[in-house]
BAPA-395299 format. One record per residue (C-alpha): residue number from 1; x, y, z. Coordinates in steps of 0.05 Angstrom, whole numbers, plus 5000, padded with zeros to 4 digits. Example, Ala and Ser with C-alpha at 12.3 -4.5 7.8 and 13.67 -1.06 7.14 Angstrom:
BAPA-395299
(1; (5246; 4910; 5156))
(2; (5273; 4979; 5143))
***
This chain:
BAPA-395299
(1; (5004; 5000; 4998))
(2; (5029; 5065; 4984))
(3; (5032; 5121; 5027))
(4; (5010; 5182; 4994))
(5; (5049; 5249; 5029))
(6; (4994; 5310; 5057))
(7; (4964; 5345; 4989))
(8; (5020; 5308; 4945))
(9; (4970; 5262; 4908))
(10; (4931; 5328; 4869))
(11; (4994; 5369; 4883))
(12; (4982; 5436; 4834))
(13; (4997; 5505; 4838))
(14; (5067; 5540; 4849))
(15; (5122; 5502; 4892))
(16; (5184; 5537; 4902))
(17; (5255; 5499; 4888))
(18; (5277; 5531; 4945))
(19; (5352; 5549; 4950))
(20; (5402; 5525; 5007))
(21; (5428; 5590; 5041))
(22; (5491; 5590; 5064))
(23; (5532; 5633; 5112))
(24; (5599; 5668; 5096))
(25; (5642; 5603; 5115))
(26; (5592; 5571; 5063))
(27; (5560; 5526; 5121))
(28; (5488; 5509; 5109))
(29; (5456; 5572; 5151))
(30; (5396; 5528; 5180))
(31; (5366; 5592; 5216))
(32; (5352; 5626; 5143))
(33; (5327; 5571; 5112))
(34; (5273; 5556; 5165))
(35; (5250; 5631; 5160))
(36; (5252; 5630; 5086))
(37; (5213; 5561; 5081))
(38; (5157; 5596; 5128))
(39; (5157; 5654; 5085))
(40; (5143; 5611; 5024))
(41; (5087; 5573; 5063))
(42; (5059; 5643; 5080))
(43; (5060; 5671; 5011))
(44; (5018; 5610; 4984))
(45; (5068; 5565; 4963))
(46; (5034; 5487; 4947))
(47; (5096; 5456; 4966))
(48; (5168; 5459; 4992))
(49; (5224; 5429; 4942))
(50; (5283; 5421; 4980))
(51; (5350; 5388; 4954))
(52; (5342; 5397; 4882))
(53; (5379; 5435; 4825))
(54; (5366; 5504; 4860))
(55; (5385; 5480; 4928))
(56; (5455; 5466; 4908))
(57; (5443; 5381; 4920))
(58; (5504; 5356; 4887))
(59; (5543; 5396; 4939))
(60; (5503; 5374; 4995))
(61; (5544; 5331; 5045))
(62; (5496; 5270; 5065))
(63; (5481; 5301; 5133))
(64; (5470; 5369; 5113))
(65; (5413; 5338; 5065))
(66; (5381; 5298; 5121))
(67; (5382; 5362; 5157))
(68; (5352; 5409; 5102))
(69; (5295; 5355; 5100))
(70; (5284; 5353; 5173))
(71; (5285; 5428; 5184))
(72; (5232; 5440; 5124))
(73; (5188; 5388; 5147))
(74; (5187; 5414; 5219))
(75; (5174; 5482; 5188))
(76; (5117; 5457; 5145))
(77; (5084; 5422; 5209))
(78; (5035; 5389; 5147))
(79; (5016; 5453; 5119))
(80; (5038; 5431; 5052))
(81; (5078; 5374; 5027))
(82; (5158; 5368; 5036))
(83; (5192; 5342; 4974))
(84; (5267; 5322; 4974))
(85; (5306; 5310; 4915))
(86; (5344; 5244; 4927))
(87; (5371; 5243; 4850))
(88; (5435; 5217; 4832))
(89; (5479; 5182; 4767))
(90; (5478; 5122; 4816))
(91; (5422; 5080; 4835))
(92; (5446; 5060; 4901))
(93; (5459; 5123; 4924))
(94; (5390; 5150; 4901))
(95; (5358; 5095; 4938))
(96; (5402; 5113; 5005))
(97; (5381; 5188; 4998))
(98; (5310; 5168; 4983))
(99; (5305; 5122; 5042))
(100; (5341; 5172; 5085))
(101; (5290; 5228; 5061))
(102; (5233; 5183; 5076))
(103; (5265; 5176; 5157))
(104; (5269; 5250; 5156))
(105; (5201; 5255; 5142))
(106; (5191; 5282; 5069))
(107; (5122; 5275; 5035))
(108; (5142; 5251; 4975))
(109; (5212; 5247; 4927))
(110; (5232; 5280; 4873))
(111; (5290; 5238; 4827))
(112; (5329; 5264; 4774))
(113; (5341; 5230; 4706))
(114; (5417; 5206; 4720))
(115; (5466; 5254; 4691))
(116; (5537; 5239; 4661))
(117; (5521; 5169; 4649))
(118; (5475; 5174; 4594))
(119; (5430; 5110; 4613))
(120; (5378; 5075; 4553))
(121; (5317; 5079; 4562))
(122; (5309; 5010; 4599))
(123; (5373; 5031; 4641))
(124; (5325; 5091; 4657))
(125; (5259; 5045; 4674))
(126; (5307; 5007; 4716))
(127; (5329; 5063; 4755))
(128; (5270; 5095; 4771))
(129; (5234; 5028; 4785))
(130; (5294; 5010; 4841))
(131; (5276; 5082; 4877))
(132; (5208; 5072; 4872))
(133; (5212; 4999; 4903))
(134; (5254; 5027; 4961))
(135; (5207; 5079; 4987))
(136; (5140; 5079; 5013))
(137; (5134; 5158; 4993))
(138; (5105; 5181; 4923))
(139; (5163; 5192; 4871))
(140; (5163; 5251; 4821))
(141; (5199; 5245; 4762))
(142; (5255; 5306; 4744))
(143; (5264; 5302; 4668))
(144; (5318; 5368; 4641))
(145; (5356; 5339; 4596))
(146; (5397; 5403; 4591))
(147; (5434; 5384; 4650))
(148; (5431; 5310; 4649))
(149; (5457; 5297; 4579))
(150; (5396; 5252; 4571))
(151; (5320; 5240; 4580))
(152; (5260; 5207; 4585))
(153; (5223; 5182; 4527))
(154; (5148; 5195; 4533))
(155; (5139; 5113; 4532))
(156; (5180; 5103; 4590))
(157; (5149; 5166; 4634))
(158; (5082; 5119; 4616))
(159; (5116; 5057; 4636))
(160; (5144; 5080; 4701))
(161; (5072; 5117; 4711))
(162; (5045; 5048; 4716))
(163; (5077; 5039; 4780))
(164; (5037; 5060; 4848))
(165; (5089; 5104; 4874))
(166; (5110; 5146; 4814))
(167; (5051; 5194; 4817))
(168; (5075; 5247; 4774))
(169; (5132; 5288; 4731))
(170; (5175; 5351; 4736))
(171; (5186; 5367; 4662))
(172; (5241; 5415; 4646))
(173; (5250; 5404; 4574))
(174; (5213; 5477; 4546))
(175; (5168; 5436; 4506))
(176; (5107; 5452; 4509))
(177; (5076; 5405; 4463))
(178; (5098; 5342; 4502))
(179; (5035; 5352; 4549))
(180; (4983; 5340; 4499))
(181; (5030; 5272; 4477))
(182; (5032; 5248; 4551))
(183; (4966; 5263; 4581))
(184; (4933; 5207; 4544))
(185; (4983; 5163; 4563))
(186; (4988; 5175; 4642))
(187; (4915; 5192; 4648))
(188; (4884; 5249; 4688))
(189; (4914; 5234; 4756))
(190; (4981; 5229; 4741))
(191; (5016; 5301; 4764))
(192; (5053; 5344; 4705))
(193; (5091; 5400; 4732))
(194; (5129; 5449; 4689))
(195; (5202; 5453; 4711))
(196; (5222; 5517; 4662))
(197; (5194; 5584; 4686))
(198; (5200; 5610; 4624))
(199; (5144; 5565; 4586))
(200; (5100; 5558; 4649))
(201; (5043; 5593; 4623))
(202; (5038; 5561; 4564))
(203; (5052; 5490; 4592))
(204; (4997; 5518; 4643))
(205; (4946; 5531; 4588))
(206; (4958; 5471; 4553))
(207; (4927; 5430; 4626))
(208; (4992; 5434; 4663))
(209; (4975; 5416; 4739))
(210; (5035; 5476; 4759))
(211; (5102; 5486; 4766))
(212; (5166; 5479; 4806))
(213; (5192; 5544; 4806))
(214; (5253; 5586; 4809))
(215; (5220; 5657; 4803))
(216; (5165; 5645; 4850))
(217; (5227; 5643; 4905))
(218; (5224; 5716; 4888))
(219; (5161; 5740; 4861))
(220; (5113; 5680; 4895))
(221; (5050; 5728; 4888))
(222; (5056; 5740; 4819))
(223; (5061; 5668; 4801))
(224; (5005; 5647; 4843))
(225; (4963; 5701; 4818))
(226; (4981; 5675; 4746))
(227; (4966; 5605; 4749))
(228; (4904; 5624; 4783))
(229; (4880; 5670; 4724))
(230; (4905; 5615; 4678))
(231; (4859; 5558; 4715))
(232; (4795; 5604; 4713))
(233; (4806; 5615; 4635))
(234; (4824; 5696; 4639))
(235; (4882; 5682; 4602))
(236; (4881; 5762; 4584))
(237; (4896; 5770; 4664))
(238; (4952; 5712; 4666))
(239; (4981; 5748; 4608))
(240; (4991; 5817; 4649))
(241; (5024; 5772; 4703))
(242; (5063; 5733; 4655))
(243; (5101; 5801; 4626))
(244; (5140; 5820; 4694))
(245; (5144; 5745; 4707))
(246; (5182; 5732; 4645))
(247; (5225; 5797; 4664))
(248; (5251; 5769; 4729))
(249; (5260; 5693; 4697))
(250; (5305; 5729; 4652))
(251; (5353; 5754; 4689))
(252; (5349; 5696; 4745))
(253; (5385; 5654; 4692))
(254; (5430; 5707; 4663))
(255; (5476; 5658; 4694))
(256; (5477; 5577; 4725))
(257; (5410; 5574; 4770))
(258; (5415; 5586; 4839))
(259; (5474; 5642; 4835))
(260; (5418; 5694; 4803))
(261; (5371; 5675; 4850))
(262; (5412; 5674; 4912))
(263; (5438; 5741; 4900))
(264; (5364; 5763; 4884))
(265; (5350; 5740; 4957))
(266; (5400; 5771; 4990))
(267; (5385; 5840; 4961))
(268; (5306; 5823; 4987))
(269; (5362; 5810; 5061))
(270; (5329; 5736; 5054))
(271; (5391; 5703; 5056))
(272; (5469; 5704; 5035))
(273; (5485; 5705; 4954))
(274; (5551; 5656; 4974))
(275; (5545; 5589; 4937))
(276; (5590; 5532; 4930))
(277; (5644; 5515; 4883))
(278; (5645; 5497; 4814))
(279; (5585; 5555; 4819))
(280; (5613; 5625; 4841))
(281; (5573; 5690; 4851))
(282; (5543; 5741; 4793))
(283; (5588; 5779; 4753))
(284; (5579; 5857; 4767))
(285; (5551; 5859; 4702))
(286; (5491; 5810; 4720))
(287; (5481; 5837; 4781))
(288; (5467; 5908; 4759))
(289; (5410; 5872; 4715))
(290; (5379; 5833; 4777))
(291; (5379; 5907; 4814))
(292; (5354; 5935; 4762))
(293; (5290; 5887; 4749))
(294; (5279; 5889; 4823))
(295; (5270; 5958; 4831))
(296; (5229; 5966; 4773))
(297; (5184; 5906; 4795))
(298; (5182; 5924; 4874))
(299; (5164; 5993; 4851))
(300; (5102; 5966; 4807))
(301; (5086; 5897; 4844))
(302; (5116; 5904; 4913))
(303; (5048; 5860; 4942))
(304; (5069; 5806; 4897))
(305; (5151; 5803; 4915))
(306; (5176; 5760; 4976))
(307; (5203; 5820; 5012))
(308; (5219; 5890; 5007))
(309; (5278; 5919; 4967))
(310; (5343; 5939; 5011))
(311; (5358; 6005; 4991))
(312; (5420; 6017; 5016))
(313; (5454; 5959; 4995))
(314; (5428; 5978; 4927))
(315; (5452; 6038; 4924))
(316; (5511; 6018; 4956))
(317; (5518; 5963; 4890))
(318; (5503; 6011; 4838))
(319; (5559; 6056; 4870))
(320; (5606; 5997; 4861))
(321; (5590; 5979; 4795))
(322; (5588; 6061; 4771))
(323; (5665; 6060; 4807))
***
């Protein structure tokens, strides 16, 4: 009998892919993480997705991974589900992390396509089957070929959807036509979520259930309003919210995620901009672009942003860039 996590079987709307805050020594900043998770829940997040790409999962030690999952679960207190990234290009490691996340109280698992190895489709099926069989938690597949160098075929997703533990897909291919191909193969209950902020509105308009989002870390209100307008058939209103979201998304992907979003959140006073090698912090040009966009959006859409822009820091940055 599969244990479906709270609300996960009907997951919809916007769920932030939560960054992992680091302190000046690049240790996990648990206090900032707790506060940020709480703020996201209060802003209407439908789930917390932790220890994924945006959470810099490849650089997290096993103990850190466990702590982050446990902290997110403690903060959520059942109000929203916690979905833990447990992907690896080693099936054995992915199974170990999945078991650890379940022990930490996660409500569901997000399991990425194995990267670097470039397995064939039968290998991908075997990998995800092993992950699903190792846990009582529901599993979301995560297809992001731009990072993994291989992807899940539609037919493989359909086969995996027959396994009771596998209940959904985070699709970061950017192919908005995929939804119409997949839905007849996987049925109406299978959750299909966008993992690509740039194409999320088109994906939702095609019937997507929601989005696991980087941009909603900064502008949860804008993302939520766009989603609601789209689902209510108010596409003109949805496009009004989509325009500022697109401007923000563009600067949040100028350089490798999550460096831009962490810098944006640092400007909003919510966490440090620190990242772990091999990622590095933003160039001055990208910092200036992020600040300019935040200033513009905070002026017009302040009620929909997650924090208030720290004017003193912006002025300091502008002076440094100008100098």
